[in-house]
Residue, then its C-alpha position, 0 to 999 in steps of 0.5 A: x569589118x575586122x582584121x587579124x594581127x599576130x602579136x609577140x609579147x616580150x614581158x619576162x617570158x615570150x608569148x604569141x597570139x593572134x587577135x582580131x581587131x576592127x579595121x580602124x583600130x589604133x595601137x591603143x585599141x589593140x592594147x585594150x583588147x589584150x588588157x595591157x596597160x599602155x604605160x608599161x609597154x612599147x609597141x613595135x612594128x618592124x622593130x620601130x616604136x609606133x605612136x599609140x594613137x596611130x592606126x594598126x597597119x601591120x599583121x605582125x607586131x611586137x609588144x615589149x614590156x618596159x622596165x624602169x627603176x632606180 
């Protein structure tokens, strides 16, 4: 069984897409599906960061690219 998740990605520009993931998918699984390196982003659910090993429990998420440097 699977579910659909609407994802807004903020990575320099804003893009949106809907992906289908397994009912038991984690946020890490979602990032892998989108081919996004988990070390470069935060996943937000309702504006709050979520642990990557947690189960996806929302149908709308935001992925925010994290920029670091010196």
